[in-house]
N, CA, C and O of each residue as an XYZ file, in Angstrom:
472
protein
N       0.534     -0.912     -0.300
C       0.355      0.073     -0.018
C       0.860      1.185      0.200
O       1.668      1.323      1.117
N       0.538      2.080     -0.494
C       1.266      3.319     -0.961
C       0.707      4.969      0.310
O      -0.381      5.530      0.190
N       1.576      5.299      1.169
C       0.830      6.205      1.594
C       1.050      7.564      1.036
O       2.102      7.823      0.451
N      -0.135      8.672      1.226
C      -0.325      9.794     -0.161
C      -0.804     10.916      1.559
O      -1.470     10.899      2.594
N       0.358     11.897      0.569
C      -0.151     13.372      1.899
C       0.122     14.647      0.753
O       1.165     15.220      0.435
N      -0.775     14.755      0.459
C      -1.400     15.851     -0.126
C      -0.801     17.696      0.846
O      -0.888     18.060      2.019
N      -0.441     18.131      0.031
C       0.105     19.550      0.442
C      -0.192     21.036      0.092
O      -0.387     20.916     -1.117
N      -0.299     21.910      0.270
C      -0.226     23.481     -0.880
C      -1.943     23.522     -1.281
O      -2.345     23.662     -2.436
N      -2.591     23.412     -0.410
C      -3.738     23.809     -0.449
C      -4.731     25.007      0.395
O      -4.719     24.902      1.621
N      -5.200     25.627      0.065
C      -5.581     27.190      0.861
C      -6.526     27.675      0.099
O      -7.223     27.068     -0.713
N      -6.537     29.372      0.528
C      -7.540     30.400     -0.138
C      -6.653     31.038     -1.299
O      -5.512     31.492     -1.220
N      -7.430     30.950     -2.305
C      -6.558     32.240     -3.091
C      -7.781     32.732     -4.229
O      -8.901     32.277     -3.991
N      -7.652     33.563     -5.357
C      -8.562     34.952     -5.408
C      -8.384     34.660     -6.839
O      -7.214     34.578     -7.213
N      -9.312     34.485     -7.717
C     -10.087     33.705     -9.181
C      -9.049     34.651     -9.845
O      -8.787     35.848     -9.728
N      -8.510     33.501    -10.680
C      -7.073     34.061    -11.657
C      -5.618     33.902    -11.093
O      -4.422     34.038    -11.349
N      -6.425     33.568    -10.267
C      -4.605     33.696     -9.067
C      -4.091     31.740     -9.711
O      -4.742     30.869    -10.289
N      -2.667     31.809     -9.209
C      -2.288     30.092     -8.799
C      -2.296     29.200     -7.238
O      -2.340     29.488     -6.042
N      -2.232     28.081     -8.004
C      -1.775     26.877     -6.643
C      -1.471     25.794     -7.241
O      -1.894     24.896     -7.970
N      -0.561     26.202     -6.663
C       0.282     24.374     -6.745
C       0.315     23.172     -5.901
O       1.199     23.094     -5.048
N      -0.509     22.263     -6.031
C      -0.895     20.955     -5.118
C      -0.004     19.988     -5.125
O       0.025     19.490     -6.251
N       0.955     19.337     -4.189
C       2.381     18.496     -3.941
C       1.603     17.287     -2.850
O       1.020     17.564     -1.802
N       1.806     15.796     -3.490
C       0.815     15.055     -3.426
C       2.754     13.811     -2.385
O       2.491     13.894     -1.186
N       3.156     13.570     -2.425
C       4.527     12.930     -1.069
C       4.035     11.683     -1.578
O       3.284     11.867     -2.536
N       4.174     10.627     -1.310
C       3.937      9.481     -1.678
C       5.470      8.399     -0.894
O       6.531      8.821     -0.436
N       5.152      7.486     -0.975
C       6.648      6.360     -0.251
C       7.250      5.900     -1.189
O       7.090      5.572     -2.365
N       8.219      5.959     -0.170
C       8.616      4.946     -1.132
C       8.239      3.531     -2.316
O       8.449      3.414     -3.523
N       7.622      2.637     -1.324
C       7.784      1.747     -2.123
C       7.275      1.621     -3.439
O       6.077      1.878     -3.560
N       8.160      1.147     -4.873
C       8.168      1.518     -6.221
C       6.757      2.864     -6.451
O       5.564      2.589     -6.579
N       7.370      4.304     -6.445
C       6.681      4.828     -6.431
C       6.997      5.362     -7.644
O       6.255      6.273     -8.013
N       8.065      4.990     -8.509
C       7.789      4.772    -10.745
C       7.104      3.869    -10.500
O       6.020      4.439    -10.626
N       6.876      2.933    -10.255
C       5.559      1.619    -11.527
C       4.336      2.149    -11.111
O       3.397      1.432    -11.458
N       3.934      3.391    -10.340
C       2.514      3.955    -10.297
C       2.463      4.770    -10.459
O       3.099      5.679     -9.926
N       0.836      4.889    -12.151
C       0.443      5.531    -11.741
C      -0.462      7.003    -10.932
O      -1.194      6.597    -10.029
N      -0.494      8.046    -11.058
C      -0.713      8.745    -10.301
C      -2.246     10.269    -10.745
O      -2.198     11.268    -11.463
N      -3.386      9.664     -9.858
C      -4.230     10.861    -10.430
C      -3.713     12.351     -9.461
O      -2.728     12.590     -8.762
N      -4.658     12.959     -9.762
C      -5.659     14.052     -9.293
C      -7.342     13.872     -9.090
O      -7.847     13.664    -10.193
N      -8.487     13.895     -7.856
C      -9.559     14.106     -7.844
C     -10.418     15.143     -7.415
O     -10.030     15.471     -6.293
N     -11.245     15.718     -7.702
C     -11.518     16.791     -7.016
C     -13.101     16.319     -6.495
O     -13.560     15.235     -6.855
N     -13.875     17.257     -5.609
C     -14.879     17.269     -4.974
C     -15.940     17.915     -4.479
O     -16.051     17.895     -3.253
N     -16.829     18.539     -5.162
C     -17.305     19.918     -4.258
C     -18.480     19.162     -3.498
O     -19.158     18.358     -4.137
N     -18.706     19.364     -2.337
C     -20.293     19.663     -1.475
C     -21.537     19.023     -2.212
O     -22.332     19.943     -2.402
N     -21.919     18.124     -2.588
C     -23.119     17.771     -3.789
C     -22.757     17.441     -4.924
O     -23.487     17.364     -5.912
N     -21.518     17.205     -4.864
C     -20.826     16.989     -6.715
C     -19.803     15.681     -6.598
O     -19.134     15.562     -5.572
N     -19.715     14.886     -7.468
C     -19.539     13.192     -7.045
C     -17.929     13.351     -7.819
O     -17.514     14.040     -8.750
N     -17.659     12.912     -7.424
C     -15.733     13.185     -7.511
C     -15.300     12.743     -8.385
O     -15.563     11.582     -8.698
N     -14.190     13.789     -9.339
C     -14.445     14.224    -10.599
C     -12.834     13.494    -10.546
O     -12.390     12.989     -9.515
N     -11.882     13.562    -12.178
C     -10.661     13.099    -12.252
C     -10.213     15.281    -12.866
O     -10.926     16.039    -13.524
N      -9.045     15.491    -12.349
C      -9.333     16.030    -12.054
C      -7.478     15.946    -13.895
O      -7.461     16.334    -15.063
N      -6.637     15.381    -13.166
C      -5.762     15.025    -13.833
C      -5.326     13.367    -12.988
O      -5.520     12.823    -11.902
N      -4.306     12.932    -14.935
C      -3.606     11.233    -14.387
C      -2.508     11.941    -14.972
O      -2.199     12.801    -15.797
N      -2.095     11.166    -14.151
C      -0.629     10.783    -14.924
C       0.251      9.470    -14.568
O       0.610      8.905    -13.535
N       0.394      9.299    -15.820
C       1.081      7.671    -15.893
C       2.926      8.097    -15.139
O       3.517      9.171    -15.028
N       3.187      7.138    -14.890
C       4.472      5.958    -14.877
C       5.832      7.051    -15.191
O       6.796      7.466    -14.548
N       5.365      7.199    -16.343
C       6.391      8.120    -17.620
C       6.359      9.326    -18.238
O       7.004      9.866    -19.136
N       4.958      9.771    -17.157
C       5.321     11.068    -17.850
C       3.677     11.400    -17.860
O       3.120     12.245    -17.159
N       3.372     10.970    -18.333
C       2.482     11.401    -19.894
C       1.429     11.346    -18.844
O       1.309     10.491    -17.967
N       0.366     12.833    -19.163
C      -0.688     12.646    -19.006
C      -1.507     13.379    -19.569
O      -1.250     14.261    -20.388
N      -3.227     12.851    -18.897
C      -4.686     13.529    -19.204
C      -5.612     14.357    -17.811
O      -6.134     14.099    -16.727
N      -5.252     15.949    -19.140
C      -5.936     16.787    -17.859
C      -6.467     17.846    -18.438
O      -5.889     18.791    -18.974
N      -8.611     17.464    -18.188
C      -9.231     17.959    -18.895
C      -8.922     19.496    -18.883
O      -8.884     20.335    -19.782
N      -8.751     19.543    -17.755
C      -8.353     21.608    -17.860
C      -7.518     22.078    -18.247
O      -6.792     22.511    -17.352
N      -7.285     22.199    -18.899
C      -5.995     23.089    -19.737
C      -5.562     23.487    -18.902
O      -4.447     23.013    -18.685
N      -6.043     24.552    -17.887
C      -4.667     25.635    -17.407
C      -4.434     25.086    -16.168
O      -4.185     25.838    -15.226
N      -4.483     23.646    -15.989
C      -3.490     22.773    -15.424
C      -3.283     22.059    -15.731
O      -3.887     21.398    -16.576
N      -1.659     21.671    -14.832
C      -0.740     20.799    -15.248
C      -0.733     20.131    -14.887
O      -1.914     19.794    -14.980
N       0.029     18.963    -14.080
C       0.081     18.022    -13.472
C       1.406     17.366    -13.860
O       1.530     17.543    -15.072
N       2.677     16.543    -13.274
C       4.035     16.144    -13.839
C       4.045     15.619    -12.323
O       3.176     15.551    -11.455
N       5.661     15.214    -12.389
C       6.362     13.863    -11.769
C       7.520     13.926    -11.357
O       8.374     13.968    -12.242
N       8.054     13.961     -9.770
C       9.708     13.499     -9.430
C       9.944     12.886     -9.284
O      10.766     13.064     -8.385
N       9.862     11.413     -9.619
C      10.325     10.461     -9.246
C      11.464      9.939     -8.099
O      11.390      9.019     -7.284
N      12.535     10.902     -8.377
C      13.532     10.980     -7.312
C      13.158     11.432     -6.268
O      13.683     11.036     -5.228
N      12.017     12.509     -6.244
C      10.943     12.814     -4.330
C      10.191     12.249     -4.687
O       9.243     12.668     -4.023
N       9.692     11.265     -5.525
C       8.169     10.135     -4.716
C       6.922     11.352     -4.546
O       6.038     11.305     -3.691
N       7.107     12.563     -5.698
C       6.185     13.625     -5.320
C       5.658     14.019     -6.708
O       6.551     14.292     -7.510
N       4.046     14.131     -7.289
C       3.323     14.781     -7.970
C       2.772     15.454     -7.786
O       2.338     15.632     -6.648
N       2.482     16.195     -8.767
C       1.728     17.968     -8.690
C       0.302     17.952     -9.030
O      -0.636     17.248     -8.655
N       0.389     18.755     -9.700
C      -1.208     19.813     -9.738
C      -0.857     21.674     -9.727
O      -1.139     22.582     -8.945
N      -0.206     21.601    -10.864
C      -0.388     23.303    -10.716
C      -1.665     24.457    -11.568
O      -2.028     24.826    -12.685
N      -1.906     24.609    -10.334
C      -3.583     25.169    -11.434
C      -3.973     26.362    -11.379
O      -4.754     26.952    -10.633
N      -3.425     26.630    -12.144
C      -4.030     28.526    -12.886
C      -4.760     28.917    -13.196
O      -5.736     28.234    -13.508
N      -4.755     30.289    -13.310
C      -5.735     30.619    -13.523
C      -7.488     30.574    -13.164
O      -8.447     30.654    -13.932
N      -7.410     30.370    -11.275
C      -8.445     29.848    -11.023
C      -9.853     30.509    -10.935
O      -9.946     31.736    -10.914
N     -10.827     29.794    -10.890
C     -12.299     30.139    -10.375
C     -12.781     29.601     -9.573
O     -12.295     28.583     -9.080
N     -14.127     30.246     -9.122
C     -14.561     30.035     -8.402
C     -14.819     28.656     -8.807
O     -13.958     27.822     -8.526
N     -15.644     28.369     -9.291
C     -16.364     26.411     -9.304
C     -14.578     25.480     -9.481
O     -14.616     24.546    -10.282
N     -13.166     25.730     -8.786
C     -12.591     25.046     -8.783
C     -12.383     24.494     -7.380
O     -11.569     23.704     -6.903
N     -13.658     25.361     -6.766
C     -13.246     24.874     -5.068
C     -14.377     23.180     -4.752
O     -15.544     22.790     -4.750
N     -12.998     22.727     -4.537
C     -12.839     22.285     -3.529
C     -12.240     21.165     -3.109
O     -11.151     21.234     -3.679
N     -12.244     19.959     -2.344
C     -11.399     18.759     -1.167
C     -10.424     18.177     -3.027
O     -10.688     17.469     -3.999
N      -9.860     18.614     -2.786
C      -8.322     17.931     -3.848
C      -8.110     16.692     -3.443
O      -8.553     16.419     -2.327
N      -7.489     15.760     -4.104
C      -7.056     14.016     -4.064
C      -6.283     13.920     -4.416
O      -6.126     14.655     -5.391
N      -5.168     13.090     -4.094
C      -4.542     12.057     -4.866
C      -4.804     10.700     -4.924
O      -5.592      9.977     -4.315
N      -4.287     10.579     -5.464
C      -4.673      8.088     -5.607
C      -2.958      7.814     -6.468
O      -2.273      8.663     -7.039
N      -2.713      6.550     -6.301
C      -2.046      5.998     -7.011
C      -3.103      4.426     -7.148
O      -4.066      4.161     -6.429
N      -2.497      3.495     -8.394
C      -2.689      2.582     -9.002
C      -1.673      1.850     -9.884
O      -0.473      2.100     -9.999
N      -2.382      0.912    -10.473
C      -1.513      0.113    -11.406
C      -1.078      1.179    -12.548
O       0.028      1.660    -12.796
N      -2.701      1.431    -13.326
C      -2.674      1.802    -14.667
C      -3.743      3.409    -14.556
O      -4.469      3.732    -13.615
N      -3.536      4.049    -15.651
C      -4.437      5.484    -15.362
C      -5.701      5.028    -15.747
O      -6.041      4.555    -16.832
N      -6.289      5.205    -14.842
C      -7.682      5.517    -15.586
C      -8.504      7.065    -15.158
O      -8.042      8.150    -14.805
N      -9.730      6.645    -15.348
C     -10.552      7.598    -15.891
C     -11.424      8.322    -14.128
O     -11.520      9.310    -13.401
N     -11.884      6.768    -14.334
C     -12.258      6.409    -12.422
C     -12.254      5.741    -11.551
O     -11.902      4.561    -11.552
N     -12.721      6.493    -10.467
C     -11.822      6.048     -9.553
C     -11.588      4.489     -8.792
O     -10.637      4.071     -8.131
N     -12.694      3.933     -9.133
C     -12.072      2.446     -8.926
C     -11.038      2.183     -8.729
O     -10.552      1.706     -7.703
N     -10.506      2.485     -9.784
C      -8.619      1.502     -9.901
C      -7.965      2.036     -9.109
O      -6.842      1.532     -9.149
N      -8.054      3.171     -8.026
C      -6.783      3.726     -7.656
C      -7.008      2.749     -6.436
O      -8.096      2.293     -6.084
N      -5.913      2.538     -5.921
C      -5.898      2.030     -4.789
C      -5.437      2.259     -3.273
O      -5.261      1.652     -2.217
N      -5.358      3.543     -3.861
C      -3.644      4.455     -2.557
C      -5.077      6.144     -2.577
O      -5.670      6.904     -3.342
N      -4.945      5.904     -1.549
C      -5.952      7.755     -1.974
C      -4.718      8.556     -0.098
O      -4.310      8.056      0.950
N      -4.675      9.559     -0.581
C      -4.381     11.325      0.468
C      -6.391     11.239      1.052
O      -7.521     10.869      0.731
N      -5.396     12.040      2.292
C      -7.326     12.934      2.706
C      -7.378     13.353      2.570
O      -8.503     13.796      2.803
N      -6.400     14.321      1.872
C      -7.850     15.266      0.511
C      -6.493     16.696      1.525
O      -5.750     16.773      2.503
N      -7.235     17.886     -0.214
C      -6.492     18.922      1.148
C      -7.425     20.345      0.137
O      -7.344     20.297     -1.090
N      -7.990     21.146      0.604
C      -9.105     22.270      0.666
C      -8.732     23.817     -0.302
O      -8.112     24.842     -0.017
N      -9.549     23.289     -1.685
C      -8.707     23.897     -2.259
C     -10.292     25.676     -2.393
O     -11.355     25.742     -3.009
N      -9.770     26.413     -1.731
C     -11.268     27.743     -1.876
C     -10.454     29.180     -2.799
O      -9.405     29.816     -2.702
N     -11.727     29.171     -3.726
C     -11.737     30.728     -5.159
C     -12.421     31.716     -4.115
O     -13.326     31.358     -3.361
N     -12.038     32.635     -4.144
C     -12.450     33.653     -4.015
C     -13.041     34.499     -5.242
O     -12.517     34.524     -6.355
N     -14.205     35.186     -4.884
C     -14.927     36.062     -6.188
C     -14.408     36.828     -5.915
O     -14.501     37.888     -6.533
């Protein structure tokens, strides 16, 4: 099992930027697909970005970028041009393969809050 700890959430103004980090245990981190999900009250958990072990990404929101540093066992989510609708709890996840749904991800962090003020 992979241990995941998110950090970097907080309060930002609309149009601003925020960078989230997810630190993982050193257990074969480079072999795992990683992903970021978000969930707002009353809404379903939604994939924000996924990144393969080799760095290939799937990111529906183009102002956001994802990257990973396997040497540091860390994955990042760079969020630019933030909007109020981006407000949510953001979760880091890992799994054996990249997937759009949450089912394939076997390890989850506790989440970090992102609040965007208008």
